[in-house]
C-alpha positions in Angstrom: -4.2 -13.7 -149.7 -7.6 -11.6 -149.1 -6.3 -8.2 -147.4 -8.3 -5.5 -146.2 -7.1 -2.0 -146.0 -8.4 -0.1 -143.3 -8.0 3.8 -143.0 -10.2 5.8 -140.3 -9.5 9.0 -142.1 -11.8 10.4 -144.9 -10.7 8.8 -148.5 -11.9 11.8 -150.7 -9.0 13.8 -148.7 -5.2 13.0 -149.8 -3.0 12.5 -147.1 -0.2 10.2 -145.7 -2.5 7.3 -144.3 -4.6 7.3 -147.1 -2.0 8.1 -150.3 0.1 5.0 -148.1 -3.2 2.5 -148.2 -3.7 3.4 -152.2 0.3 2.8 -152.6 -0.2 -0.7 -151.0 -3.0 -1.9 -152.8 -1.9 -0.8 -156.1 1.6 -2.8 -155.0 -0.7 -5.2 -153.7 -3.0 -6.0 -156.8 -0.2 -5.8 -158.9 0.9 -9.1 -157.4 -2.2 -11.2 -157.4 -3.4 -10.6 -154.1 -7.0 -10.0 -153.1 -7.2 -6.4 -151.5 -10.6 -4.1 -150.3 -9.9 -0.7 -149.5 -12.6 0.0 -145.8 -12.8 4.0 -145.1 -15.1 6.9 -144.6 -15.6 9.0 -147.4 -17.2 12.3 -148.0 -17.8 11.3 -151.3 -18.1 9.0 -153.9 -14.4 7.2 -154.6 -14.0 5.6 -158.0 -10.3 4.9 -158.8 -10.7 1.4 -156.7 -14.0 0.2 -158.5 -15.6 -2.3 -156.2 -12.3 -3.0 -154.0 -13.4 0.3 -151.9 -16.2 -0.2 -149.0 -17.0 3.2 -147.7 -18.5 2.8 -144.0 -19.2 5.9 -142.1 -19.6 9.5 -142.9 -16.5 11.8 -142.0 -16.2 15.1 -139.8 -13.9 17.4 -139.7 -12.3 17.6 -136.1 -10.0 20.0 -134.7 -6.0 17.5 -133.9 -2.5 18.2 -132.9 -2.9 21.8 -135.2 -4.4 20.0 -137.9 -7.4 18.6 -138.8 -8.6 15.0 -139.2 -11.6 13.8 -140.7 -13.3 10.5 -139.3 -16.6 9.3 -138.6 -18.2 10.0 -135.2 -21.0 7.7 -135.1 -21.6 4.9 -132.7 -23.6 2.4 -135.2 -21.1 1.3 -137.6 -21.4 -2.2 -136.1 -24.0 -3.7 -138.6 -21.8 -2.3 -141.6 -19.2 -3.5 -140.3 -20.4 -7.2 -139.3 -22.0 -7.6 -142.7 -18.4 -6.7 -144.4 -16.5 -9.0 -142.5 -19.0 -11.9 -143.1 -19.1 -11.2 -146.8 -15.2 -10.9 -147.6 -14.3 -13.5 -145.1 -10.2 -11.6 -144.8 -7.5 -13.4 -144.3 -5.6 -10.4 -143.2 -7.2 -7.2 -141.9 -4.2 -4.3 -141.9 -5.7 -1.3 -140.0 -4.1 1.9 -140.3 -3.8 3.6 -136.5 -5.9 0.5 -135.2 -7.0 2.3 -132.2 -8.6 5.5 -133.9 -12.2 6.2 -133.3 -14.6 4.5 -134.6 -14.1 3.0 -137.4 -10.5 1.4 -137.0 -11.3 0.3 -133.5 -14.9 -0.9 -134.3 -13.2 -3.3 -137.1 -10.8 -4.6 -135.1 -13.3 -5.6 -132.5 -15.7 -7.5 -135.1 -12.5 -9.0 -137.3 -12.0 -12.5 -136.9 -9.3 -12.1 -138.9 -5.0 -12.0 -138.8 -5.1 -8.0 -137.6 -2.1 -6.0 -138.1 -1.9 -2.2 -137.4 0.3 0.4 -138.5 1.0 3.5 -136.0 1.5 6.3 -138.1 1.6 9.3 -135.6 4.2 10.7 -134.1 2.4 13.0 -131.5 -0.6 13.9 -130.7 -2.8 11.6 -133.0 -4.4 9.1 -132.8 -6.0 10.5 -129.7 -5.1 8.4 -126.8 -6.4 11.0 -124.6 -9.9 11.2 -126.3 -12.7 10.1 -123.9 -10.4 9.0 -121.1 -10.7 6.6 -119.5 -13.4 5.3 -121.9 -10.5 5.1 -124.7 -8.4 3.2 -122.2 -10.7 0.6 -121.5 -11.5 0.4 -125.1 -8.1 -0.4 -126.4 -7.8 -2.5 -122.9 -10.4 -4.4 -124.3 -9.3 -4.9 -127.7 -5.6 -4.6 -127.5 -5.2 -8.7 -127.7 -6.9 -8.7 -130.9 -4.2 -7.1 -132.7 -1.4 -9.7 -133.3 0.9 -7.6 -135.0 1.9 -4.0 -134.6 4.1 -1.6 -137.2 5.7 2.0 -136.7 6.7 4.1 -139.3 9.8 5.0 -137.6 11.6 5.9 -134.5 9.6 8.5 -133.6 6.5 6.7 -133.8 7.8 4.3 -131.5 8.8 6.5 -129.0 5.4 8.1 -129.0 3.1 4.8 -129.1 5.3 2.9 -127.0 4.0 4.8 -124.4 0.5 3.8 -124.6 0.5 0.3 -126.4 2.9 -2.6 -125.4 5.1 -4.5 -128.2 6.8 -5.5 -129.3 6.7 -3.3 -132.7 8.6 -3.4 -135.9 9.5 -0.3 -137.5 8.3 -0.3 -141.6 8.4 2.9 -143.1 6.4 4.9 -145.5 7.3 4.1 -148.8 7.7 6.4 -151.7 6.4 6.3 -155.6 9.8 6.2 -157.8 7.5 5.9 -160.9 6.0 8.9 -160.1 8.6 11.0 -158.2 11.1 10.8 -161.0 13.5 13.5 -162.2 12.5 12.2 -165.7 9.4 15.6 -166.0 9.5 19.0 -167.1 9.8 21.7 -164.9 7.4 24.4 -165.3 8.6 26.9 -167.9 7.1 30.0 -166.2 10.0 29.9 -163.7 12.9 28.8 -165.6 13.8 32.9 -166.0 17.7 32.4 -164.1 16.4 33.1 -160.7 17.3 30.5 -157.9 13.3 28.6 -156.5 12.6 27.7 -153.1 9.9 25.6 -153.0 7.4 24.6 -149.9 4.7 21.6 -150.6 2.5 20.9 -147.6 -0.6 21.5 -146.5 -0.7 25.2 -144.8 -1.0 24.2 -141.1 0.8 25.9 -138.8 2.9 23.1 -137.5 4.0 22.9 -141.2 5.9 25.3 -140.1 5.6 28.3 -143.4 5.3 31.3 -140.9 9.5 30.6 -140.2 10.2 29.7 -144.1 8.4 32.8 -144.5 11.0 35.1 -142.4 13.8 33.2 -143.6 13.1 33.9 -147.2 12.8 37.8 -146.0 16.4 37.6 -144.6 17.2 35.1 -147.3 16.0 38.4 -150.1 18.6 40.4 -148.5 21.7 38.9 -149.7 20.6 37.5 -152.7 18.1 39.0 -154.2 17.2 37.0 -157.4 15.3 34.2 -155.6 11.3 33.0 -155.5 9.8 30.7 -153.0 7.0 29.0 -154.4 4.1 27.6 -151.7 2.1 24.6 -152.6 -0.5 23.2 -150.5 -4.0 23.4 -149.7 -5.4 25.4 -147.2 -7.6 28.7 -146.9 -7.7 30.6 -144.0 -3.6 30.3 -143.0 -2.8 31.7 -146.8 -4.9 35.0 -146.4 -3.2 35.6 -143.2 0.2 34.6 -144.9 -0.6 36.8 -148.1 -1.6 39.3 -146.0 2.2 39.5 -144.5 3.7 38.8 -147.8 2.0 42.1 -148.7 3.1 44.0 -146.1 7.2 43.4 -146.3 6.7 43.9 -150.0 7.3 39.9 -151.3 4.2 39.7 -153.5 6.7 39.2 -156.5 8.7 37.0 -155.7 6.3 34.5 -153.1 4.0 32.9 -155.3 1.2 30.9 -153.4 -0.1 27.8 -156.0 -3.2 26.4 -153.7 -3.7 22.6 -154.2 -2.0 21.1 -156.3 -2.5 17.6 -158.5 -0.3 14.4 -158.0 1.1 14.6 -161.4 1.9 18.0 -161.0 4.1 17.4 -157.8 7.4 16.0 -159.5 7.3 19.0 -161.8 7.3 21.0 -158.9 10.2 19.5 -156.9 11.7 19.7 -160.4 11.4 23.0 -160.9 12.8 24.1 -157.6 16.5 24.3 -156.7 15.9 23.8 -152.8 12.9 22.2 -151.0 12.2 23.3 -147.6 9.3 22.4 -145.2 10.5 23.4 -141.5 7.4 21.6 -139.6 7.9 22.3 -136.0 6.9 18.6 -134.5 4.3 15.9 -134.7 6.0 14.2 -138.1 6.4 10.9 -137.7 8.9 10.2 -140.7 8.9 13.1 -143.6 7.2 11.4 -146.8 7.3 14.6 -148.4 11.2 15.0 -147.7 11.5 11.9 -149.4 9.3 12.8 -152.7 11.7 15.6 -153.0 14.9 13.4 -152.3 13.6 10.7 -155.1 13.6 14.0 -157.4 17.1 14.8 -156.9 15.9 18.1 -155.1 18.6 18.9 -151.7 16.3 19.3 -149.0 16.6 22.0 -145.6 14.3 21.0 -142.9 14.2 21.1 -139.0 15.9 18.4 -136.9 12.8 17.3 -135.7 12.9 13.0 -135.1 10.8 11.9 -137.9 12.9 14.4 -140.5 16.0 13.1 -139.1 15.2 9.5 -139.4 15.4 10.1 -143.1 17.6 12.8 -144.0 21.3 13.3 -142.9 22.7 16.4 -142.1 25.4 17.5 -144.3 25.1 14.5 -146.4 21.8 14.3 -148.6 20.1 17.9 -146.5 20.5 20.7 -144.1 18.6 20.3 -140.7 18.0 23.0 -138.3 16.7 23.8 -135.1 13.0 24.4 -135.0 11.4 27.4 -134.5 14.7 28.9 -135.8 14.2 31.3 -139.1 17.6 32.6 -138.7 19.5 29.4 -138.8 16.6 28.3 -141.5 18.1 31.2 -143.6 21.4 30.5 -143.7 21.3 26.9 -144.5 19.1 28.3 -147.2 21.9 30.5 -148.0 24.6 27.8 -148.3 22.8 25.6 -150.2 21.7 28.6 -152.8 25.3 29.5 -153.2 27.2 26.8 -154.0 25.4 24.6 -157.2 27.9 21.3 -156.5 27.2 21.0 -152.9 23.2 21.2 -154.0 24.3 18.6 -157.1 26.1 16.5 -154.2 22.8 16.0 -151.6 20.8 15.8 -154.4 22.2 13.0 -155.8 22.6 11.5 -152.1 19.3 12.1 -151.6 18.2 10.1 -154.7 20.0 6.9 -153.9 18.6 7.0 -150.5 15.2 7.5 -151.3 15.4 4.1 -153.1 15.5 2.3 -150.0 11.9 3.6 -149.3 10.3 2.3 -152.7 7.0 1.0 -152.5 8.1 -2.1 -153.9 10.7 -2.2 -151.2 8.5 -1.6 -148.2 5.8 -3.8 -149.7 7.7 -6.7 -149.5 8.5 -6.0 -146.1 4.6 -5.5 -145.4 4.1 -8.7 -146.8 6.8 -10.6 -145.1 5.3 -9.2 -141.8 1.5 -10.2 -142.5 3.3 -14.0 -143.2 5.6 -14.1 -139.6 2.0 -12.7 -138.2 -0.6 -15.2 -139.7 2.2 -18.7 -139.4 2.8 -17.4 -135.3 -1.0 -17.0 -134.8 -2.2 -20.3 -136.5 0.6 -21.9 -135.1 -0.3 -20.7 -131.4 -4.2 -21.7 -131.9 -5.5 -18.3 -131.7 -7.3 -15.5 -132.7 
């Protein structure tokens, strides 16, 4: 099958959507499908050879307590038309299909069967941007989107307010070949101290400020514990580092910064507990699944996206968002009970197998074929 995977976001910056597309490209090409990735890129992308087709220059735009990097040019049509005519795709899979400008424009000019995955739980993909023009655009192009996918119930609750169904829930996957506990932890942290890991972008909605306040309370009860903070971000990092120095925690809070993908399994392996107490707008919680795949027990918040992958008391602990007191108690519960950590780690590892990319990609391919058969059977494009 000739498949296009279309990202609205800068492919030079890692994120949930770009990782999702990269994983699908890997799975599909392994079994013989002909795949092209279409995305904006702020620098050359060499990992995919001529399978990567750059269109558009991305710009950073503040959105939902985060930054999205998307092209804003109104002149992408010639490049899109040329690619569509040349490649003759059978199936075009758009991620956030109505996100300006690239995905919505590809949908406009595609003459293939088109399916879309809606990833966000809140805030993105900008249904309120440029209204009423954005509302008019969606109505004009909705008929060209032949199949609709959401990654979770949380994403379904959000997008179904704006886009009529039906939707099929097919989650993000996790690379179990990469996130395996058959890796070595970082030796410098094997000193007998318990280790809590935060691994995510340093953005307000990821909740590191609440984890730092919870860690301060944990230290009062259990002095022999550290917090490792892994993730890109400079502005908030400086703010957090000032707070850490002010509270005297600089010896026990380690800011690593950006970590390459090959190091992430080692950080999960090093940790006794993984915690990202996000405040909301998380559609699924892929990073929780990565930790669970490694057998690392999880303490997170009871937001809808996280609760879709973590069962409280079984394979992790969930606490109310923005409540660092309850977060500290959950962390202490696990830190003080090695047997419970092991039990939750094993249950999390078993659950992660349901999200293996090999399983998820097969579900998507089945959805593609059913959609193609339905469209061809109806005689409409």
